[in-house]
N, C-alpha and C positions, 0 to 999 in steps of 0.2 A: 641705764647704760645705753649710749648713742640714741637719745631721743626717746627711750622706753621708760615708763614710770617704774621705779623700783618699789616692789611690794614686799610686805613682810608677813610673817605666819599669822600676825593679828589681823591681817585683812582677809584671811580666809573664813568662810562661814562654816565653822567646825560642827555647828548644830545641824547641819544638813545631812549628816551621815544617815544613811538608810541600811541598817544591818541585814535587811532581807534582800537587798540587791548587791551585796558583796559576793563576787564571784571568787571562789577559793583559788583557782588556778591563776587568774589574773592577779590576785593579791600576792601570789608567790613571785610572779614577775616584777611586781612593784617593790616588793621587798629586796629582790637582787638589784634593781636599779638604783635604789636608794643607797646601797653600799657603794656603787660606783661613783655616784654624784657626790657623796661625802668625802670621797678620797681625793677630790681635785686638788686640795692644798698641796700635796706632794708634787704633782704634775706642774704646779705653778713654779715651784722652785726651779725645775728644769728649763721651763720657758724663760724664766727670769735671767738664767744664765746665758741662754742662747741669744737674747735680745737685750743683753746688758748695755749696749752702746746706744740703746734708744729708750731713754727714761720716760718719755711720754707714753710709748707703748706699753712699758712695763707697768705703769701706774693703772692703765686700762686693764691690764691682766689682773690686777688686784680686785678690781670691780668683777671680772669674770669669775675669779675664785669665789668672792663672797656670794655671787648668784649660785654657784654650783653647791656651795655648802648649804645654802638655804634650801635649795632643792632637795637635797638628801634629808635634812632635817624634817622638811614638810612631809616628804613621802614616809619618813620613819615615824612621825607622829601619827600619820594616816594609818600606818600599819598596826600601831598599837591600839588605836581606836577600833579598828576593824576586826582585831585579833587579840582581845584582851588576854594579858599574860605574855604577849610577845615583848621581849626586851631588846629594843633597837640599840641601845648603847653597847650592851653585851655582844650583840651580833656584830656590830661594827668592830669591836676590838678583836673578835674572832677573825674578821677578814683582813684587818690590818696586820694581825700576827702571821698570816699565811701568805698575804700577796703584798708585794712592795713594787711600786713603779720605779725603774731605775732613774735616779735624779742626778747622777754624778757628771754626767756629759757636760762638757763645756762649749761644745758645738752641736749643731743639729744632727740627729741620727739620720736625718733624711737628705744630708748632703749639702743643703743650702737654706737660707732663711725662706725662700719661696716655697721650696719643698716642705718645710716645717709647717708653714702657714696653710698651703694647700691640703696637707694632711689634717690639719685642725678644722678646715672647711668641710672635709668628708665626715669627720666625727660630729660636727654640729649638724650637718645634714641628716646623719642617722639619728640623732637624739631629737631633733624637731619633728621628723616624721614619726619616730617611735611614740612620743608622747601624743601627737596628734591621733595616731592609731589607738592608743590606750584610751584617750577620751571619746572616740567615736565608737569604741567597742563596749564600752562601760555602760551599764544601765544605773550605776550608783551616782548620785548627783554631787556628792563631796569630791569623789575621785574625778569626775568629769571637770570640775572647777579647777582643782589643783593642776591637772595635766594640761588644761587650757592655758593657764598662766605659764607654766614651764615651757610649753611648746613655743609661746610667743617669746620667752627669754632666749631660747636656743636659736630661734630664727635670728634675733638681733646679734647673738654671738657669732652666727654664721657671717653675717655682715661686717662685724668687727675684724674677724680674720681675713675675709674676702678683700676688704678695703686696704688692710695693711699688705696683703699679698700682692695687690696691683702696684703698691709703691716699691715693693722689693724686686718685683719682676722687671721694673725699669732698669734696675742695677744688675740683677742675676742674669736676664736674658735666657731663662730655662727654656730650652726647646720643647715643642709640643710632646715628643716621644718620651722625654724625661718626665714631663708633667703627668702623662697618662700612666707611666711606670709608678710613680708616687701613689697615685690613685688606686691602682690594682693592688699594690702591696698593703696599702692601709686597710682597704675592703677585706682582704684576706685576713688581716689581723683581727677582724671582728670574732674569729674564732679562737682567739688566744685564751690565756688562763683568766685574764680579768673578769669577763663576765660569768665564765664557768665556775671560778672560785666564789664569786659573789652569790651565785645560786647556791653553792654548798654552804658558805657561811650563813646565808640568810635563811635557809629552809631545811637544812639537813641535820639529823640528830648530832649531838656533840661527839658520840662515839662512833660515827661512821667516817671511814677514811675517804679522803678526797679521791675522785676519779674524773679526770677531765673529760673523757668521752662520754660518761654517763650524765655528767652535770651539763655539758654543752648541749646534749640531746634534749635534756629536761627543760632547759631554758629555751633553747631555739624552737623546739616544737610548739610551745606556747606563744612565744613572742612573735614569730613570723606569721603565725596564723591570725594575728590581730590585724595585720595590714589589708586594706582594701586597694583596689586599683589606683585611686586617687592618691593615696599616700606613696605607693612605688613610684608613680609617674612624676609626682612633685619632686620626690627625692632624686630621681634620675635627671630631671631638668637641673636642679641645684648642683649636681655633681659636673654635668656637662658645662654649665656656666663657669664653674671653678676651674675647670681645665682651660677655659678660655674660647670655647665654641658657642655657637648660636644655639640655644635650647629649642628654638622654634624651627630650626633648620632640619634637613633630611637626617643628620646624625642624631639630633636631639629626639626626633620621632622614633627612630630606631632603638635608642637607648631606654626610652619609656617603655616600649614594648618588651625589651629584653628584660628590664628591671621587674616588671609585673609577672613575666613568665618564670623569672629566677626566683622571685619571692614565693610563688606557689609551689615551685619545685622543691625549695628548701623546706617549706612547712610540711610537705607530704614525705620528704625523705627522713626527717627527724621524728615524725610521728611514730610512737611505739606500735609495734606490730601486734 
């Protein structure tokens, strides 16, 4: 996609798995992430409707969907290798049975094409920084390789949506305050049911009832703790750029400082007492 070589599961060095270096908490985070990645096909239906008048972009969305599904399948296969007895397909069915992305809308829920693409930039910022953080936190060589590949894909996905957004912004002329509002709302949505339910479906016993607060805390306390300063600052720069401001300017520097402080605060607030 967009200049990046497409890799397959066969390109992964599966024999590199070192069971002694598998971190059980990190593996739980990876299992939840695999659920969300594998669920991208539904979201592509929604985006296809929103951008139905741009067939060239819709074709690129098909490539994006294939990447996301491959990410989920690769992480799922890793989870089964690292945790013999784990049934990724069964857990995916559990997730799909309990959580559905709303795909019926014919127009963007963000109010404009630019707002929709900006929201996608924020998501891809989060995923590229997340997989970079997992890679850098893990001592297990196979997981590091997989996450390095996925992080590269997610950065290219950011560029895909960013370039498309620049084209639609020429038409929509979305003012800065509206763009900032889209960003704030999308960041707040990171605490919605998708990741929390993914944690539940991937990690909790079949007879345990879903509790959003419990699952959000279980996932977030582990995921946020993975981030280093470099990951938070890089993510903040990508967000500032997506909004349309200079990441190297005064506001960009303040955003990086804020992101790192917020990341540490979130990790601490969600940590079990």
